[in-house]
C-alpha positions in Angstrom: 68.4 69.3 85.0 68.7 66.9 88.0 71.5 64.5 87.6 73.4 66.6 85.1 75.7 68.0 87.9 76.6 66.4 91.2 77.4 69.3 93.4 78.5 69.6 97.0 78.9 72.8 99.0 81.4 73.7 101.7 85.1 73.6 102.2 87.2 72.1 99.4 88.1 68.6 100.3 91.3 68.0 98.3 90.9 64.3 98.5 87.5 64.3 96.8 87.2 63.3 93.2 85.9 66.3 91.4 85.9 67.7 87.9 85.8 71.3 89.0 86.1 73.6 91.9 83.7 76.6 91.7 84.9 79.6 93.6 82.2 82.2 94.5 83.2 85.8 94.0 86.0 86.7 96.5 85.7 83.3 98.2 86.8 84.2 101.7 87.3 87.5 103.8 91.0 86.9 104.2 91.8 86.0 100.6 95.3 86.6 99.3 97.1 85.9 96.0 99.0 83.2 97.8 95.8 81.4 98.8 94.5 81.7 95.3 97.7 80.3 93.8 97.5 77.4 96.3 93.9 76.6 95.5 94.4 76.7 91.7 97.6 74.6 91.9 96.0 72.1 94.3 93.0 71.6 92.0 95.1 71.3 88.9 97.4 68.8 90.5 94.3 66.6 91.0 93.0 67.1 87.4 90.2 69.5 88.5 89.3 72.7 86.8 88.8 76.0 88.7 85.7 78.1 87.7 85.0 81.5 89.3 81.4 82.6 89.7 81.1 86.4 89.5 78.0 88.6 89.6 79.8 92.0 90.1 82.7 93.8 88.5 85.2 93.7 91.3 87.9 94.6 88.8 86.6 98.2 88.7 85.0 98.4 92.2 88.0 100.1 93.8 87.5 103.1 91.5 83.7 103.3 92.3 84.4 102.7 96.1 87.9 103.8 96.8 87.9 102.3 100.3 86.8 98.9 99.2 89.0 95.9 99.9 92.6 95.5 101.0 95.4 95.4 98.5 95.6 91.6 98.9 91.9 91.2 98.2 92.2 93.3 95.0 95.3 91.5 93.9 93.7 88.1 94.7 90.6 89.0 92.6 92.8 89.9 89.6 94.8 86.7 90.1 91.7 84.5 90.3 90.0 86.1 87.3 93.2 85.5 85.2 94.1 82.0 86.4 90.6 80.4 86.6 89.9 77.9 83.8 86.6 79.7 83.2 84.3 82.4 84.6 80.5 82.2 85.0 79.1 85.7 85.1 75.6 87.3 85.3 75.6 89.8 82.4 77.0 90.2 78.9 78.5 93.5 79.9 80.5 91.8 82.7 81.6 89.2 80.2 82.9 91.9 77.8 84.7 93.6 80.7 86.5 90.5 81.7 87.1 88.9 78.3 90.6 90.4 77.9 91.6 89.0 81.3 90.1 85.6 80.7 88.6 84.6 77.4 86.7 81.6 78.8 83.5 83.2 80.0 79.9 81.9 80.2 77.0 84.2 80.8 74.1 82.9 83.0 71.5 85.6 83.7 70.0 85.7 87.2 66.7 83.8 87.9 64.6 83.6 91.0 63.9 80.4 92.8 60.1 80.1 92.5 60.0 78.0 95.7 61.0 81.1 97.7 58.4 83.4 96.2 55.1 84.4 97.8 52.7 81.4 97.6 50.1 83.3 95.6 52.5 83.8 92.7 53.0 80.1 92.0 49.5 79.1 93.2 46.8 81.5 92.1 44.4 79.8 94.5 46.3 81.3 97.4 46.0 84.9 96.2 43.7 85.6 99.2 46.7 85.3 101.5 48.1 88.6 100.4 45.4 91.3 100.6 46.2 94.7 99.2 45.1 98.0 100.7 41.5 99.0 100.6 40.6 100.4 97.2 39.6 103.8 98.7 43.1 104.4 100.0 44.4 107.2 97.8 47.9 107.0 99.3 50.8 105.8 96.9 53.7 104.0 98.4 57.0 104.4 96.6 59.6 101.8 97.6 63.3 101.1 97.1 65.3 98.0 98.1 69.0 97.7 98.0 72.1 96.8 99.9 74.2 99.3 101.9 76.4 99.9 98.8 73.5 101.6 97.0 73.1 104.8 99.0 74.7 106.9 96.2 72.2 105.4 93.7 69.3 106.3 96.0 70.5 109.8 96.3 70.2 110.2 92.5 66.4 110.2 92.8 66.0 112.2 96.0 65.3 115.4 94.1 62.6 113.6 92.1 61.0 112.1 95.2 61.0 115.6 96.8 59.3 117.0 93.7 56.5 114.4 93.6 55.9 114.9 97.3 55.5 118.6 96.6 53.1 117.9 93.7 51.0 115.5 95.8 51.1 116.7 99.4 50.2 114.1 101.9 49.5 111.4 99.3 53.0 109.9 98.8 54.8 107.7 101.3 58.3 106.4 100.8 59.6 103.1 102.2 63.2 101.9 102.0 64.6 98.4 102.7 68.3 97.9 103.3 69.7 101.3 102.2 69.9 104.8 103.8 72.8 103.9 106.1 75.1 106.8 105.2 74.8 110.2 107.0 74.6 112.1 103.7 71.7 109.9 102.6 69.8 110.4 105.8 70.3 114.1 105.6 69.0 114.2 102.1 65.9 112.3 103.1 65.2 114.3 106.3 62.4 116.4 104.9 60.6 113.5 103.1 57.9 111.1 104.4 60.3 108.2 104.6 60.1 105.0 106.6 63.2 102.8 106.7 62.4 99.2 107.3 65.0 97.5 109.4 65.1 93.7 109.4 66.7 91.4 111.9 69.9 89.8 110.7 68.2 86.4 110.4 65.6 87.9 108.1 68.3 89.4 105.8 69.6 85.9 104.8 68.5 85.5 101.2 66.2 82.4 101.6 64.3 84.2 104.4 64.4 87.7 102.8 62.9 86.8 99.4 59.6 85.3 100.7 59.2 88.3 103.0 59.9 90.8 100.3 57.4 89.3 97.8 54.5 89.0 100.2 55.0 91.4 103.2 55.3 94.8 101.4 52.5 96.8 99.9 54.3 99.1 97.4 52.6 100.7 94.5 55.8 101.9 92.7 59.4 100.7 93.1 62.4 102.7 92.0 65.7 101.3 90.7 68.1 104.2 90.2 71.6 103.2 89.1 74.5 105.5 88.4 76.3 104.9 85.1 79.9 104.0 86.0 82.4 101.4 85.0 81.3 99.3 88.0 77.6 99.7 87.7 77.5 99.3 83.9 78.0 95.6 84.4 75.3 95.1 87.0 72.5 92.7 86.4 68.7 93.4 86.2 68.0 91.6 89.5 65.8 94.5 90.8 63.6 94.0 87.7 63.1 90.4 88.9 62.6 91.3 92.6 60.1 94.1 91.9 58.3 92.0 89.3 58.0 89.1 91.7 56.6 91.5 94.3 53.9 92.7 91.9 55.1 96.3 91.8 55.4 98.7 88.9 59.1 99.6 88.6 60.9 102.7 87.4 64.5 102.0 86.2 67.5 104.0 85.2 68.3 104.0 81.5 71.6 102.1 82.0 72.7 98.8 80.5 71.6 96.8 83.5 68.0 97.5 82.6 67.7 98.7 79.0 68.4 95.2 77.7 65.5 93.4 79.6 63.0 96.0 80.9 60.4 96.4 78.2 59.8 100.2 78.6 56.1 100.9 79.2 55.3 97.2 79.5 57.3 95.6 82.3 58.6 98.9 83.7 59.4 102.5 82.9 63.0 103.3 81.8 64.2 106.9 82.4 67.4 108.9 82.1 69.2 109.8 85.3 67.8 113.4 85.4 65.6 114.6 88.2 62.9 116.0 85.8 62.7 112.7 83.9 62.4 110.7 87.2 59.8 113.1 88.6 57.7 112.9 85.5 57.8 109.1 85.4 56.8 108.8 89.0 54.1 111.4 88.6 52.6 109.5 85.7 52.3 106.3 87.8 51.0 108.2 90.8 48.2 109.6 88.7 47.3 106.4 86.9 46.5 103.4 89.1 45.4 101.3 86.1 48.7 101.8 84.4 50.5 100.8 87.6 48.5 97.6 87.7 49.2 96.8 84.0 53.0 97.2 84.5 53.0 95.3 87.7 51.1 92.4 86.1 53.3 92.3 83.0 56.5 92.3 85.1 55.2 89.6 87.3 54.2 87.5 84.3 57.6 88.0 82.8 59.4 86.8 85.9 57.3 83.7 86.3 57.4 82.8 82.6 61.0 83.6 81.8 63.2 84.2 84.8 62.6 81.5 87.4 64.8 78.5 88.1 62.0 76.3 86.8 62.3 78.0 83.5 66.1 78.7 83.4 67.8 76.2 85.7 69.2 74.4 82.7 71.2 77.5 81.8 73.4 76.8 84.8 74.2 73.3 83.7 74.9 74.5 80.2 77.1 77.3 81.4 79.3 75.1 83.6 79.5 72.2 81.3 80.5 74.4 78.4 83.5 75.5 80.5 84.4 72.0 81.6 86.0 70.8 78.4 88.1 68.3 80.4 84.9 66.4 81.5 83.4 66.1 78.0 82.0 62.7 77.6 81.6 62.0 81.3 78.3 60.7 82.5 78.0 63.5 85.0 80.2 66.4 86.0 81.3 66.3 89.6 81.5 69.9 91.0 82.3 71.1 94.4 81.6 74.7 95.4 84.3 76.2 97.6 83.1 79.1 99.8 85.5 78.1 102.7 89.3 77.8 103.0 91.0 75.0 101.0 93.8 72.8 102.1 96.7 74.6 100.4 98.8 72.5 98.1 102.1 73.7 96.6 102.4 73.8 92.8 104.3 70.9 91.3 108.1 71.3 91.7 108.6 71.0 87.9 106.2 73.8 87.0 108.0 76.8 85.5 107.0 80.1 87.0 104.8 82.2 84.7 106.1 85.7 84.0 104.7 88.1 86.6 103.2 91.4 85.6 104.4 94.5 87.2 102.6 95.2 90.5 101.5 98.8 90.7 99.8 100.6 93.5 98.2 103.9 92.2 97.5 106.5 94.8 95.3 108.9 92.8 94.6 112.5 93.6 91.3 113.2 95.3 89.4 116.2 96.6 87.6 117.3 99.7 84.6 115.2 100.8 84.2 111.9 102.6 84.0 109.6 99.6 87.6 110.4 98.3 86.5 110.4 94.7 89.3 110.6 92.0 89.7 114.0 90.4 89.2 114.3 86.6 92.9 114.2 85.9 93.3 110.9 87.8 90.6 109.3 85.6 92.1 110.7 82.4 95.7 110.1 83.1 95.8 106.9 85.2 92.5 105.1 85.9 91.1 104.9 82.3 94.4 104.0 80.6 95.4 101.3 83.1 91.9 99.8 83.3 91.4 99.7 79.5 91.3 96.2 77.9 94.2 97.2 75.7 96.4 97.3 78.8 95.2 94.1 80.3 97.8 91.6 81.5 100.6 94.2 81.4 100.4 95.2 85.0 98.5 94.2 88.2 97.1 97.6 89.3 95.4 98.5 92.5 93.7 101.9 93.3 93.6 103.6 96.6 94.2 106.8 98.5 96.5 105.2 101.0 99.6 103.0 100.7 99.3 99.2 101.4 102.9 97.9 101.5 102.1 94.3 100.5 103.0 92.8 97.2 104.0 96.0 95.3 106.8 96.7 92.9 106.1 100.4 92.4 103.8 103.2 93.7 102.4 105.7 91.2 101.6 108.9 93.0 99.3 111.3 91.3 99.9 115.1 91.4 99.2 116.4 94.9 97.6 113.2 96.1 95.4 114.4 98.9 93.7 117.8 99.7 95.5 118.1 103.0 98.9 117.0 101.7 101.9 118.1 103.7 105.6 117.4 103.7 105.1 115.1 106.7 102.6 113.0 104.7 105.0 112.7 101.8 108.0 111.8 104.0 106.1 109.1 105.7 104.9 107.7 102.3 108.4 107.8 100.8 109.8 106.0 103.8 107.1 103.3 103.7 107.6 102.8 99.9 111.4 102.5 100.2 111.0 100.4 103.3 109.4 97.6 101.3 111.9 97.9 98.5 109.4 99.4 96.1 110.0 102.2 93.5 108.2 105.5 93.1 106.7 107.1 90.0 105.4 110.6 90.1 102.5 111.5 87.7 102.2 115.2 86.9 100.1 116.8 84.2 100.4 120.4 85.1 103.2 122.9 85.7 102.4 123.5 89.3 105.9 125.0 89.8 105.0 128.2 87.8 101.3 128.4 88.7 101.8 130.8 91.8 102.9 133.5 89.4 99.3 133.5 88.0 97.3 132.5 91.0 98.1 133.8 94.4 95.9 131.5 96.5 97.0 128.1 95.2 99.2 126.1 95.2 100.7 127.1 98.6 104.3 127.1 99.5 103.8 123.7 101.2 102.4 122.4 97.9 105.4 123.6 96.0 107.7 121.9 98.5 105.8 118.7 98.1 106.0 118.8 94.3 109.8 119.5 94.4 110.4 116.7 96.9 108.5 114.2 94.8 110.2 115.3 91.6 113.5 114.7 93.2 112.7 111.5 95.1 110.8 109.6 92.4 112.6 107.0 90.3 110.7 108.5 87.3 108.2 111.2 86.4 105.3 110.7 84.0 104.1 113.9 82.2 101.5 114.8 79.6 103.5 117.1 77.3 107.0 117.7 76.0 107.0 121.2 77.5 106.2 119.9 80.9 108.8 117.3 80.6 111.4 119.9 79.7 110.3 122.0 82.7 110.7 119.3 85.3 113.7 117.5 83.8 116.3 119.4 85.7 114.7 118.3 89.0 114.0 114.6 88.1 116.0 111.5 87.4 114.0 110.2 84.4 111.0 111.7 82.6 108.7 110.0 80.1 105.9 111.8 78.2 102.6 110.0 77.8 100.2 112.2 75.7 96.6 112.1 76.7 94.1 109.8 75.0 90.4 109.4 75.4 88.6 106.2 76.4 86.5 105.5 73.3 84.1 103.5 75.5 82.9 106.8 77.0 82.3 108.7 73.8 79.0 109.4 72.2 78.3 110.0 68.5 77.3 113.6 68.2 77.9 116.6 66.1 76.3 120.0 65.3 72.6 119.9 64.8 71.3 120.8 61.3 71.2 124.6 60.8 67.8 124.4 59.1 64.9 123.6 61.5 61.1 123.6 61.1 61.3 127.1 62.7 63.9 128.5 60.4 67.6 128.8 60.6 69.0 128.2 64.1 71.8 130.3 65.5 75.3 129.1 65.0 76.8 128.0 68.3 80.4 128.9 69.4 81.3 126.8 72.4 84.0 126.8 75.1 84.6 124.1 77.7 87.0 124.5 80.6 87.5 124.2 84.3 87.3 127.1 86.7 91.0 127.9 86.2 90.4 129.0 82.6 88.4 132.3 83.1 91.6 134.3 82.2 91.8 132.4 78.9 88.2 133.1 78.1 88.5 136.8 78.9 91.4 137.0 76.4 88.9 136.3 73.5 85.9 138.2 74.8 86.5 141.3 72.6 86.7 139.0 69.5 83.5 137.2 70.6 81.7 140.5 71.2 82.7 141.7 67.7 81.5 138.6 65.8 78.2 138.6 67.8 77.7 142.3 67.0 78.3 141.6 63.3 75.9 138.6 63.3 73.3 139.7 65.9 70.7 137.0 66.4 72.6 134.6 64.2 75.4 133.5 66.7 75.2 132.4 70.3 78.0 131.5 72.7 77.7 128.4 74.9 80.0 127.6 77.9 80.5 124.4 79.9 82.3 125.1 83.1 84.3 128.3 83.4 82.9 131.8 84.1 83.3 131.3 87.9 84.9 134.7 88.5 82.8 137.9 88.9 85.2 139.8 86.7 84.5 137.4 83.8 80.7 137.7 84.2 80.9 141.5 84.3 83.1 141.5 81.2 80.6 139.3 79.3 77.6 141.4 80.4 79.4 144.6 79.4 80.3 143.2 76.0 76.7 142.2 75.3 77.6 138.7 74.3 74.6 136.3 74.0 75.8 133.7 76.4 74.2 130.5 77.6 75.4 127.7 79.8 75.2 123.9 79.5 75.9 121.6 82.4 75.3 117.9 83.3 73.3 116.8 86.3 75.5 117.0 89.5 75.4 113.2 89.6 77.2 113.2 86.2 79.9 115.6 87.2 82.6 113.0 87.7 84.9 112.6 84.7 83.6 109.3 83.1 80.0 110.4 83.3 80.9 114.0 82.3 82.7 112.8 79.1 79.7 110.7 78.2 77.3 113.6 78.8 79.5 116.1 76.9 80.0 113.9 73.8 76.3 113.0 73.6 74.6 116.3 74.4 76.8 119.1 73.4 76.3 120.3 69.8 78.7 123.1 68.7 79.5 124.4 65.3 82.7 126.0 66.4 84.7 125.3 69.6 87.3 127.6 70.8 90.5 126.9 72.9 92.1 130.2 73.8 95.2 129.8 75.9 97.5 132.6 77.1 101.2 132.1 76.5 102.6 132.0 80.1 105.1 129.7 81.7 102.3 127.7 83.4 100.0 127.4 80.4 103.0 126.7 78.0 103.2 123.2 79.6 99.5 122.4 79.1 98.4 119.4 77.0 96.3 119.4 73.9 93.3 117.6 75.5 90.8 120.2 74.1 91.8 119.0 70.6 90.6 115.6 71.6 87.5 116.8 73.4 86.4 119.0 70.5 87.2 116.2 68.0 85.0 113.9 70.0 81.9 116.2 69.4 82.9 116.9 65.8 83.2 120.6 66.3 85.5 122.9 64.2 88.1 123.9 66.7 90.0 127.3 66.8 93.1 127.1 69.0 95.7 129.5 70.3 99.0 129.2 68.5 100.9 128.1 71.6 103.0 125.1 72.5 100.1 123.1 73.8 98.4 123.0 70.4 101.0 124.0 67.8 102.6 120.5 67.9 99.5 118.5 67.2 96.8 120.7 65.7 97.3 120.4 61.9 96.3 123.9 60.8 93.5 123.8 58.2 93.1 120.0 58.7 92.3 119.2 62.3 91.8 122.7 63.6 92.6 126.4 63.0 95.6 128.0 64.8 95.4 131.7 65.6 97.8 134.3 67.1 97.0 136.0 70.4 95.4 139.1 69.0 91.8 140.3 68.7 92.1 140.7 65.0 93.4 137.2 64.5 90.6 135.7 66.5 87.9 137.8 64.8 89.3 136.8 61.3 89.3 133.1 62.2 85.8 133.1 63.6 84.5 135.1 60.7 86.0 132.7 58.2 84.4 129.7 59.9 81.0 131.4 60.4 80.9 132.1 56.7 82.3 128.7 55.4 80.2 125.7 56.4 82.3 123.4 54.3 85.5 124.5 56.1 83.8 123.9 59.4 82.8 120.4 58.4 86.3 119.7 57.0 88.0 120.7 60.3 85.4 118.8 62.4 85.8 115.6 60.4 89.6 116.0 60.4 89.7 116.3 64.2 87.3 113.4 64.6 89.5 111.1 62.4 92.6 112.2 64.2 91.1 111.3 67.6 89.8 107.9 66.5 92.9 107.1 64.4 95.6 108.1 66.9 94.4 109.3 70.3 91.9 106.8 71.8 92.9 104.3 74.4 92.1 101.3 72.2 95.3 102.4 70.3 97.3 103.8 73.1 96.5 102.2 76.5 99.2 99.6 76.3 101.8 102.4 76.3 101.0 103.4 79.8 102.3 100.2 81.6 105.3 100.3 79.2 106.0 103.9 80.1 106.0 103.1 83.8 108.2 100.1 83.3 110.7 102.2 81.4 110.9 104.6 84.3 111.8 101.8 86.7 114.8 100.7 84.8 
């Protein structure tokens, strides 16, 4: 490898003769789009290429961590990804995520520098330098290493850690390096035997940290929990390498970062993100020291054989040279890394300005809690569509809960925006938006104006005043249904309807389980999924459900996801004698993207119902249940109301029924008796979803809709 690349590190010297400037990640703490433009223009003016090296999905990080980065930093990241002559990334998943933003991507997996590892790893004769605990020590140390950004991942396994400590009292010790900085994490760990190892800042520098980590710790088991989100889905398997180099048996989340390289049962254990699965995996390793040793040895051998720089250093040369087409044929590529500020150079005077995408700042609605997580409607209506590859290049979008007035053409404000929203908040926001000459788009997917007639406690009078103010002030309103558009049109300047669509990247491939099992004919499952606001809709069909369950005692069961939050609903179900069961994801999977994945992979219903009372509020609802039920290939039965009558094709993609007990009983009876009809409706809904209502087909319409509202 030596001699193939001449590399220097430091500030970019614009007078140096180089073939490429390699920009690492976000480059500098004060990065702005203007600095990126100057760097790229200056390099190109001297015939050099610009390559960005990325090991994290910064494009989606703002959704995972809403308070991350300034607007300038986010915009600069998008600009650099799009304008770089090539990207070098650490995973295939990250390449796939960025491919629509920049097609020139080389994947170079991480590898460890063997010169930094504990001496006994690379020289077996020195193994005596790292004695392990005495063999009669029955204690098992479970460790976790991560940066401060991984507290939420660590919290995934706290229930499992608590369980194994209960099963093995006094035997388990837990050590943490780097994480456990957030108050919520410390509170969760308060009752566990945890020791947080704090290092001096000088020790945290990578060249000093890795030798310490691979020889100073004495862990028996190491855990690598990782939430499955858009951001984490593109992570690398670096913990597999770190734990392997340290000679520890690792347990890893069953997410893309690890499933591609961890050989389950050989170089580690791979488990789903469920407390029971984690507890059982840890329990198995606690009880079996020989198995721990085998996994640790295999992981260590894998790292030394396949994932050190001695073995993989040539990959870096190949990755960079593949991107440097301009230097083909040169004896050596001259590359300078640029972690510091450049000497800005203006673009050539003759260069024609490239068309600039619309710059949008989305202020999504979030709920109570310190992390300001987006609500489900924000994911469905804004985050997933604008982040979909099919919408790439049509808008520069940033995500936040607060307005940053720099470099913005329009602000898209979601529903009620914040849990403590007030007219004062809205007036300040409107003044700030107008003060920088930006426009305002209001995104609304529910008829909040008429909700107080059905729900006395929410929204409040202040909420209604906010909605009316935003409808009147916005340059345009984005709604989810024709009925909602008609309801707000008298109060708004312009209204555009964007029907809901599902992100196909989240969907599983499920369907009803076979009726015939080794234990006989299983019960037929009638399912209903809805939020806590839909108890009234469910109560509407309880008499019909009770009747069909009475007629088919032991042959039909009702399963609910969500809903049934009100005591009156529970009492009605109990009084009716309905055989009801509940299904729910792990709390860590409750946020919309993970919930959709769980729902479409685990829920198996023969019939799915969507009762909806015909009221002014509900009349403006969308047909999203048609999409959800189509995704799980269930035969759907829908109320014949505006939300469904316009898109459910009766007898083809679903079954429409009037709001009477007799109509519901007749519809359910027909589907219970006719398996072929159930299959026909389920297949029709599934084809309709994938043919017309996924983001791969519709995402490009969202930026276009916003642009049309801005005139």
